[in-house]
C-alpha positions in Angstrom: -15.9 5.1 21.3 -12.6 3.8 19.9 -10.6 5.4 17.1 -10.4 3.4 13.9 -7.1 1.6 13.6 -6.5 2.8 10.1 -7.6 5.6 7.9 -7.8 5.1 4.2 -7.8 8.2 2.0 -8.2 8.3 -1.8 -6.8 11.4 -3.5 -6.6 10.6 -7.2 -4.9 13.1 -9.5 -4.4 13.5 -13.2 -3.9 9.9 -14.5 -2.7 8.7 -11.0 -4.8 6.6 -8.6 -3.6 7.4 -5.0 -4.3 5.8 -1.7 -2.9 7.0 1.6 -3.0 4.8 4.7 -2.6 6.1 8.2 -2.5 4.2 11.6 -2.2 0.5 12.0 -2.8 -2.3 9.5 -3.1 -5.7 11.2 -5.5 -8.7 11.4 -8.4 -6.6 12.4 -8.4 -4.5 9.2 -6.2 -6.3 6.7 -9.2 -7.5 4.7 -10.4 -3.8 4.2 -6.8 -2.9 3.4 -6.7 -5.6 0.7 -10.0 -4.5 -0.7 -8.9 -0.9 -0.9 -5.6 -2.0 -2.7 -7.7 -4.0 -5.2 -9.9 -0.9 -5.9 -6.8 1.2 -6.2 -5.3 -1.0 -8.9 -8.7 -1.5 -10.7 -9.1 2.3 -10.9 -5.6 2.9 -12.1 -4.5 3.2 -15.7 -0.9 3.3 -14.3 0.6 4.3 -12.1 -1.1 3.6 -8.8 0.5 5.2 -5.7 0.2 3.6 -2.3 1.4 6.1 0.4 2.3 4.3 3.7 4.4 7.1 5.2 1.8 7.6 8.0 1.5 4.0 9.2 2.2 3.3 12.8 2.2 -0.5 12.5 2.9 -2.6 9.5 3.3 -6.3 10.1 3.3 -9.5 8.1 -0.4 -9.4 7.3 -0.1 -5.9 5.8 3.0 -6.9 3.9 1.2 -9.9 2.4 -1.7 -7.7 1.2 0.8 -5.4 -0.4 2.5 -8.3 -2.1 -0.8 -9.6 -3.4 -1.7 -6.1 -4.7 1.7 -5.8 -6.4 1.1 -9.2 -8.2 -2.4 -8.2 -9.1 -1.2 -4.9 -10.5 1.3 -6.7 -12.7 -1.5 -8.8 -14.1 -3.4 -5.6 -15.0 -0.4 -3.8 -16.4 -0.4 -1.3 -13.6 2.7 -0.1 -11.9 2.1 0.0 -8.1 4.4 2.6 -6.5 4.9 2.5 -2.8 5.9 5.5 -0.6 7.1 3.8 2.5 7.6 5.1 6.0 11.0 4.2 7.4 9.4 1.3 9.3 7.7 -0.1 6.2 11.0 0.3 4.2 12.8 -1.7 7.0 10.2 -4.5 7.0 10.5 -4.7 3.2 14.3 -4.7 3.3 14.5 -7.3 6.1 12.2 -9.6 4.1 14.3 -9.2 0.9 11.4 -7.7 -1.1 13.0 -4.3 -1.7 14.1 -5.6 -5.1 10.7 -6.7 -6.0 8.4 -3.9 -4.8 8.5 -0.5 -6.2 9.6 1.6 -3.2 10.5 5.3 -3.4 10.3 8.4 -1.3 10.5 10.6 -4.4 7.1 9.7 -5.7 
C-alpha cells in the first residue's frame, strides 16, 4: 500500500477557515487540491489561511491552483493568506507572484 502523496487537514478556528497541506501536490492530486481550496474559500468569511509549510513538492500545477484560488477568493471578498515553506516562497518569488499573493510566515 502506498502512502498518499498529500494530506489535507482542515482546522478552522474562530472566524478563520484553515487548510494545512503536507506532502506533494502534483498532477496526480492537483484536482483534489483545487477542490479543497475552493471549499476553503467558500467556508471563509475572511480570512482563509492556506498553510503550505509542510509541502515537500510544489510545482507549476500546484501554483496554478493557488493562483486560481486567490482569484476566486477575491471575487468572494475573502482574503487568502498563505503560509509558505521556504520552497514555496522561492517558487512564488521566482515567478514574480510574491507581490500578488498574500504570503507571510507570521500568520
